[in-house]
N, C-alpha and C positions, 0 to 999 in steps of 0.2 A: 835379778832384783826386780821386784814388782811393787805396785802401789799397795799400801796398807789395806788389809781386808780382814774383817772379823771372821774367824773360823777358817782362814786360809793360811797356808805356810808361805814362806818366801817373802814376807813383808819387808819393806825397805825404808828405814828400819822401824820396828814397832814403836820406838821412843820418839820418832820424828814429830815435832810440834810445828804445825803450819800456822802462820800469823794471819794471813789474809784468805785462806782457803779452808773449807771443811771437806774432808775426803771420806766417802762412804762406799767401800767396796762391797757391793751387794751380792756378787757372785764371782766366780772365776772369770766370767766373760763380761761383766757389767760393773761399771763404776760411776758414781754420781759425785760431782764436784760442785760445791756451793761457794760463791763469793761471799766473804764475811769480813768487810773492812769498814766499820762504821766511821762517819755517819752515812756516806753516800757511795761507798765502794770506788773511791778514786784509785787510779792506777799510779803506783809509785814504784821506785826501784825494787822495793821488797816484793810487790805484786809480780813484777816482771821476773825477778830471780826465782820466785816460787813456781811460777808458771813454766819457766824454762826447765826447772828440775822435774816438774810433773810431766811435761811433754817428753823429756828424756826417759822417764819410767814407762810412759805409754808406748814409746817407740820400741822398747826392749821387751815388752810383755807379750809373749806368744799366745797367751790365753785370752787376752782382752779383745773384745769385739766392738764395744760401744761405751762411750763416755758422754754423760749428760751434764751440761753446765747450767746451773741455775743460781739464784741469789737468795740469801737469807732475808734481805730487805725487799719487801714487796713494792716499794716505790722507786728503787734504784737497782737496775740490773748490774751495770758497770759504767762508771762515769769516765770522763776524760782524765788525762794525766793531771797530777797535782802540780800546777804550774807555779803556785806560790810557795808551797812547803818543800817541793821536790822537783825543781825546774829541770834538773838534768836526767830525768827518768830515762829518756831514750838513748843517752850516751854514757851514763855513769857505769854501766856494766860491760862496756866494750862490745866486742863482736862475738856472736854465737857460732855454733858448728857450721852453719851455712856460709859464714864469712860476712853476714849482714849484721847491722846493729842489733842489740839484744832483743828489743821489742819486735822488730820486723822478723828476726830469726824465729822467735816463738810462734808467730802467726804462720810463717811459711812451713815450719816443721809440723804444726798442728794440722794444717790443710793437707799435708802429704802423709801424715801418719797412717799406718795400716789398720785403722779402726774407724768407726762411724762416730763423728763428733756432733752432738745435738745441742743447740742453744735453746733452752726453755726460758723464754723471756717474759718477765713480768716487771713493769716499771720502765725507767729511762735508761737508754744506752746511747751515749753521745760521744763523738770524737773517737778516742781510743776504744771505748766500749763498743761502738759501732764497728770498728775495725775487727775487734775480736769476734763479734757476732758473724761478720761476713766471712771470717776465716773458718768458721765451723761448716760442716757439710750440710746440715739441716737446721732450719730456724723455725720454731713454732712459738707463737706469742699469744698472750692473754688479750681477748677481744676488748675488754673494758679498760685495760691498764697497760698500754704500750706506747712508747715515745722514742723514736729513732731518728738520728741525724748526725751530720758531720759539721762541726762548728769551727773548723780550723781557719777557713778563709776570713771569718770575722775577727780572728785573733791575729791576722796578718801572716799566717803560715800556710804551708801546703801539707795536706794529709800525707803522713809518711808510713802508714801501716798497710799499704796495698789496697786501700779502699777504692781508689780511683779505678784500678783495673777490675777489681771484683764487682763493683757496682755496675760498671759499663757492661760486663758480661751478663749480669743478672737482669738489669732493668733497661738496658739500651743507652745510647749516648746522650740523647736529649734529657731523659729523666735522671741519668747520673749527674749531668751538669746542673740540673735543677737542685738536686739534693746537695751537691758540693758547693754551689755558688750562691744559691738563695738563702741557704742555712736555716730555713724554717723546718723544724722537726716534723716528722710524719707520725700521725697517730696510727693505731693498728689497722683500720680499714684502708687507709691510703697506702700504708706499707705493703699490705697484701695485694692491693690493686696494682702497684708498681712492680711487684715481684721481689721486693726487698726481703721478704720472708716467704717461707713455703706456704704457711697457712695460719689463720687465726683460729683460736679455740676459746670457748667461754672460760673465764677465769676459774670458775669452780670445777672445770673438767680438765684444765691444762695438765696438772700433775698426773692425773690418772691416764690420760691419753698418751702422754709422752712415756710414762712408765710402761704402758702396754706395747708401744713401739720398741722400746729398749728390750723388753722381755722377749719379743720376737727376734730381734737382731742378735741377742746373746746366744741363741740356739744355732745360728748359721755357721758355716765354715769360715774360719779366720782368713785363710788364703784366698778364698773366693771374694770376700769383702775387699781385701787389699788389691786384688787384680782388677775388680770392677772400678774401684776408685781411680787406679792408675790409668785405665783405659779411657774413662770419662775425662780425666785431666788432659790426656793427650789430644783428644778431639775438641776440647774447649779452650 
């Protein structure tokens, strides 16, 4: 079973209707996923359930090499959990295949999946949105329109999606604590300076440059990608 793809067999299933995601299988080896949950792409139990299903398809697909995640909304990449309308997002769906709560399970499985996951960021990614970005393998962001941060401590809670460990590995202890405790969001240049993202790209070139990277990755050997990711994970 594989992710829906125009012109490809083995879709799962063709009639599948996603509520918060748009799926564009551009080739056997490359898929683009766009968050589309107006007005600001909040993370709800529906978002988590769909991402869990999607990651399951990614894990099972021997042809897939690269998945790019972007947003239909240029001002919001992925917001925090919807604490007012869907306060039980993190617990409502129980535990996933890793034995962790559903949201954490999605992020762990995405980070371990035998494909390259790329966050193509335009707009705000806060709280759970930031956790998702950090779980991706590569992060590229629009120079003029990026806003990243962890808001949880201001709400009296501890980030639960692995952001503390991932931030500490990416940016170091001091900067991780600054991001987690001061709760002032980072714009694109500061996020790049800290190592929160791989690289800034001018907004009008972001899509083309990420597309070019994905086009290169889709031609590589699937097993080589999986082995390199596994080896890097072991030493970090």
